C-alpha angles and dihedrals in degrees: 000000000000117000091217088093122100113287140192135192124211150132122267105247097175138000104228100182143353116211131223094256096042102273120133145202115217139177105238117200107216096167137003108300091356120113132178126200106234125190113206117192119230093244093060102059133055095210137000115289119253132209112275098029116133114226136180111203131189120200144090140286121250136168123253115207091231108021097038115212119025137161117242109206119220095174133020133195127184112225133202110257119240123233092275093050099041100084094051092047096050094040097053105034115094091222089071097046091145091068124066121206092250093052092045090054089051094055093041090055091045099047103023116185091354088070091066092042091052091051093048094048096038091240100169093168092066091052093048091049087056087061097259113147114256093234093053092043092054092047091047094053093045095050091045091057094042092050096055094038089055092047093049092051091047090054090048092051093045090054090059095044094255120136109265094214086080089073094083092056092046093052090049093052103033100034134230093315092055092120092056092047092050092048090054093045114012090180087079083087092067096097091052105040141036116279094240092055094049093044092050091050093047097047100039101037103028098028096228110177119250094238098042115134090231091060095044094051091048091050091054091047092051091057092052092046090051090055093047091052088054090053100262118133091189139006135206122263091245095053091044093052092048093051092043091052088059090058103044105008130259093278094060100034096092092044090051092051092048093048093049093049091047091050091051095245094116130041120207115212140166124233120180092342092307120118111235138185123217134180117252092235093051090047090056091048092051093046092052090044090054091048090051091051090052089052089053090050093051096047102032116133117221114236095247099034132079093201121099118228104231103151126075090237090063097045110134120238092249129039091188127029119212118212125191095212139112120241105275097039089052090051091051090049091053092049094046094049095059119001094186097062128070110219123203115244119197111197136175103233139042091236091058091046092050092046092054094042090052089064100029110024120224095002102109134063132173126248090246091056092051095047095040097059126104117283094256108023122171102265130195118220117238127199091220130026125186125198107196130206093019091165089075095050122091120219094259094055092044091050091051091051093050091048090053096049118092120246123245101070139089110255120221124195109201120207126177097231137034108289134190121204091240092058103044108139095209102033110043104142116115092230091059095041090059088061096046115077131168114248123239115285093253091058093065105080126220121247126255116293113277117260093199144005093273105025124144088249089066090044092053091046090053090052091051089053087050091245127133108240122231120252122223113230112229137176123264114271094029114136113229112213100167135012138014121306141164128213126194118210129200095243146350095273091051089048092054091050089050091052091052093046092049091047094053091043089053092047090055092059102031140314123333139179138180111234117205136174103229137045092234092058090045092056092045095055093042091054092048093051090044090055089050090053092050091049090050093051091047091050089049089051091234124149112249123190117184140202135202122253130183116328088014092289110167118228134179135192122306093020120133122239141182126220111239098191139019118284099207094183090064098029089241115153129216113276096033114144129218146141137244109254103179139356109216114225089197109043119236110241116212137163117245130180090269094047137271117347132187112228108201108171136046112213138174119228120198090224104046107011124231123007140158120244134199125228090257092053091050088066088070092061132079133183115282106205089101125024139182118238091254089067099031098056090072094067144031132236134193093230130023125190119199116192111207099208102143121076088222114108116252116250112244094227090050091053092047091055092047092051091047091059092060120084101181111014146353123199125195114203120196136171128227095206131033122203124208114262094019131109091285097110118056093194093066117103117256109284100182111097121216113250117252118263139169121276113302126245091233 
């Protein structure tokens, strides 16, 4: 927005309101005893304003029906306080929690203008000479620089139409001079933003030429990063050229690829006679991963031998063993193979860890516990190590796990369906596939003996033999407690009612989830189950606040969710499940590395237990009543319900993965007839509106 509009400068005297999306209404003191009500939109500030901050706002006056005249801000800039405003600013802002207002006034009166100069220059000696403790002086200077660096970056991002809340992450990763680095090369924002947003900011604000080498290299990197976020460690030349042409045009696509390869940002490779393109960072990760696997092969201990294989002549035939088994059967296989040893099991959730430790104490840890340890912890060598649910791990997480594990043991990657090295979803590079070999047929154990004609034990055994199990046909309304079954309903509406009934029946006896094939169907079922939860709370006359998750999905307490991206602060990986425990009416203020944060929700993750999340972190979650296979393959449930709404045939591999995620039962629900405008087509957009509610907490 142009800064030719009317402006005002003042000190925040009081924060009147904080909006759901992060916007705020403040009382801005522009003169002694004169206050103006200022409305600041959520896309103009990086964090909520605090008392004592000095702001310059551009905008216009309008009339509120209740509060009369108010100033609606179109642009906001944080200013350095003068000597009269400094004590109030330092004393009230959470970044400077070490200094009270009274103490800040003392040092302002003692040092005067040199206090501000010392903070700007980072002159800690001057502050110490004024009898300020060294620890507080260092923290004061650091937070002063971080505050204004964050504000400058937020203003820069807001100018280009990019969300300013990204500024905190940029300062954390790029340092205090992040604003200067971005001004020199705005394409540093490519890993954090969409290509169109960064390109528009760079060309319109910083006037970077269309054919500049800087722009072409960044365009090529953005394509590779997009593939890596989707789980690809490499892409074909054809796919790469098509995506790159959308960024820079067909005329410049080849020049961009050549420039990126010459600069060392991309690595061309050949896999199976097909020309591929890979990012330089991913290439380094894969190379180190391969080296680590070779180390495991050289130093692996055989199950019945105490000698360590350290010479190439004694290298075992496999450096990594693949097992087509769920979590508990794999643990039983490890115990039955050698009862004297205690293998290490690395699992995704706390429930899986507790289940294994109940039978074999102190033998299982979670992924978060392995990744959250110190860089060089004292590690005990294990003869056998099992990483479970590898289908849900991306290559970066798997590489980190392998780097953290001690050498000297045989590494097992456990999948929940028969897997060939050429079709691994997480490890698809040729260099890694050459290290991964299937064990001999007698190595793969059989499942537990069947308890019935159609039990999940028989189903799992059929999957291990690479056979599709048979499904028992049952009547509608029948509760499935064990095994695989299919029910055929009269129509689509009856099918949807059957899915809900089966879901709630499964929840009453264990864990349950609805597994669908498309994102549109996933959102539709999640909204329906959310409305059911709201109706239940309303009928129970219980208060229900709600928050917004990803794609503005509303969620209330006791609802399940799934994590759509990594939460590095908590060492929570993508695909982790959890539930909302409590929505805090009064946010919990805490100090993080990047400054003060408002934690608004208490949640329970299956991998780490309870934690508090901010409003920004909530945007990485989505409701977990219904999931796509990409998210579901990371975990296991007692009961899985699969609605067969689409007339398209189900892929055999998809069904194998779905069956492998169920531990007690899987139910397929289909409809004989499909009515127009009903739930018959999964590709339709969600057509179930969310029920009206009061204003949200967030």
